[in-house]
C-alpha angles and dihedrals in degrees: 000000000000117000117264117244116260092243091057090052093049094047097042096086091049094048092047091052095055117108130192112264129180117201116201117196119206131182126231090273089055092251118141113256107228119194094018123146113242125182129180119211107209119189112252097024118114120252102206136052132197098187107047120111131191139173135229104188133186118226128163089359092301133104114247117238105023090211119031117188118200138167118251109274096032118144109226122200120206107207117182110215093174126099089233125071123251134204108210118200143167130184092187117138093236094056133002110206130186114170103171123219108315147152126205117020125322112243096240126047118222117248114219101211102167128062119243139069126307117197113212131203142167119238090211101044110041095191092061112100138147141155135236111207112200118198134185095230138067089224108087143122144169116251121247127231090287092052092253135137126178129217141169105234137168114250114262141067118323137164122244117203116195141176134179132190093244096063121100097223125068088216123107112240117232121218129175116245122198111198113200120215090256095049118220139152125318121194112209123188119209120215099233 
């Protein structure tokens, strides 16, 4: 049997300790929050990346996806798949964007280097809007129709940060998450 790489030996205890956890996000009226961004900050996991890439496309005069979740430091490309030109912008505090009228793909992706929520629009097509949610963890997902997202997490106390398009604030809400040794489902209610 060949020797295992040192990284596999170092990560083996962490991977073996992970348990399946489902996080369900609910709004103040107890309704499930579908399409919400949910990120879990686990102690010992890095918060930034310098190699991740993502894409916020434009198809049929809409941004795709409507909510893009990325780790801090991710380079996001903005390809235009439409036959019309778009002018993508954001005035959000975490990233100001101004990609003038273009078709195809701009030469340089935009690096999102601060956590938070960036609202996007198109100066030409007012009904086009989307959000880029930037989180300081590699552990994130978008909730399904039941407001659920599944993760493999180590038991213990973690912090969940969440955001959904219906809330008034562009700030991610933080909620404590206690993961039992057996895993399971945790229902978290967001304030707005």
